[in-house]
C-alpha positions as CSV (number, residue, x, y, z in Angstrom):
1,X,103.6,97.6,95.6
2,X,101.9,94.2,96.3
3,X,98.5,93.3,97.2
4,X,96.1,90.5,97.7
5,X,92.8,91.2,95.9
6,X,89.7,89.5,97.4
7,X,86.6,88.8,95.1
8,X,83.3,87.7,96.2
9,X,80.6,87.4,93.4
10,X,77.7,89.7,95.2
11,X,74.8,88.2,96.4
12,X,72.7,89.9,93.5
13,X,73.7,87.8,90.9
14,X,72.0,84.6,90.5
15,X,71.4,81.8,88.0
16,X,70.4,83.3,85.1
17,X,72.3,86.2,85.9
18,X,75.2,84.2,86.9
19,X,75.2,82.6,83.4
20,X,75.4,85.8,81.3
21,X,78.1,87.1,84.4
22,X,80.2,84.4,83.2
23,X,79.9,84.7,79.6
24,X,80.8,88.6,79.8
25,X,83.6,88.3,82.6
26,X,85.4,85.1,81.2
27,X,87.5,87.5,79.0
28,X,88.1,89.8,81.3
29,X,89.6,87.1,83.7
30,X,91.8,85.9,81.1
31,X,92.8,89.3,80.3
32,X,93.8,90.0,84.1
33,X,95.3,86.5,84.3
34,X,97.6,87.1,81.1
35,X,98.6,90.7,83.0
36,X,102.6,90.5,84.0
37,X,100.8,92.0,87.6
38,X,99.1,88.9,87.9
39,X,101.7,86.8,90.2
40,X,99.1,84.4,91.9
41,X,95.6,83.5,92.0
42,X,92.9,80.6,93.1
43,X,89.9,80.1,94.0
44,X,88.0,80.4,97.2
45,X,86.4,76.9,98.0
46,X,84.4,78.3,100.7
47,X,82.4,80.9,98.8
48,X,82.0,82.2,95.3
49,X,85.1,83.9,95.1
50,X,88.4,84.4,94.0
51,X,92.0,85.7,94.8
52,X,94.8,87.2,93.3
53,X,98.4,88.5,94.2
54,X,99.6,91.2,91.9
55,X,102.5,93.3,91.6
56,X,101.8,97.1,90.8
57,X,103.9,100.2,90.6
58,X,100.6,102.4,91.9
59,X,97.6,101.4,93.8
60,X,95.8,103.1,90.8
61,X,97.1,100.4,88.5
62,X,94.3,98.3,90.2
63,X,91.6,100.4,88.9
64,X,93.2,99.5,85.9
65,X,93.6,96.1,85.7
66,X,90.3,95.1,87.6
67,X,88.2,97.4,85.4
68,X,84.6,98.3,86.1
69,X,83.2,94.5,85.4
70,X,85.1,93.0,88.5
71,X,83.9,96.0,90.8
72,X,80.3,95.9,89.4
73,X,79.7,92.4,89.7
74,X,82.2,91.5,92.8
75,X,82.5,92.8,96.5
76,X,86.5,93.6,96.4
77,X,88.4,93.4,99.4
78,X,92.0,95.2,98.4
79,X,94.9,94.7,101.0
80,X,98.8,95.6,100.8
81,X,101.2,92.6,101.4
82,X,104.7,92.7,102.5
83,X,106.9,89.8,103.1
84,X,106.6,87.7,106.2
85,X,110.5,88.2,106.9
86,X,109.6,91.6,107.3
87,X,107.8,90.4,110.8
88,X,111.1,88.8,112.2
89,X,112.7,92.0,111.4
90,X,110.3,93.8,112.9
91,X,111.0,92.1,116.6
92,X,114.7,92.5,115.7
93,X,114.7,96.1,115.8
94,X,115.3,98.1,119.0
95,X,112.5,100.2,119.9
96,X,113.1,103.5,121.6
97,X,110.7,104.3,124.1
98,X,110.5,108.2,125.1
99,X,110.8,108.6,129.0
100,X,107.5,109.8,130.6
101,X,106.9,113.4,130.8
102,X,107.1,114.2,134.7
103,X,105.5,118.0,135.8
104,X,106.9,119.9,138.7
105,X,104.2,118.9,141.1
106,X,105.6,115.2,140.1
107,X,102.5,114.1,138.3
108,X,102.8,112.5,134.9
109,X,102.0,115.1,132.4
110,X,99.2,113.2,131.0
111,X,97.3,112.8,134.2
112,X,97.7,116.4,134.7
113,X,96.0,116.9,131.7
114,X,93.5,114.4,132.5
115,X,92.4,116.0,135.7
116,X,91.9,119.4,133.8
117,X,89.9,117.9,131.5
118,X,87.4,116.5,134.3
119,X,87.3,119.8,136.1
120,X,89.7,119.0,139.2
């Protein structure tokens, strides 16, 4: 499974805390980057954050990869990723739309249910 992970330093970490955080997180980020699970990474130039593209067998592996060091100090957003080619395939697939259900009175089944809900 492929995931896009965005991390952003929490607003509560400023100045002196920022320096201490860099000292302790440096080795942790190095371990993450050396992992064979990280396929790409980078900094987000518009904020104090970065991203990782990772390949894991199960989402639970993300907990181990990032660890409490990341979750405690960064806002973290994790999104599953699919190949862009999948979008083209999706639009090429024929879609089967079930026919509407019509009641004996000639109304749509959904209209009849709505009428009952409204007390008509």
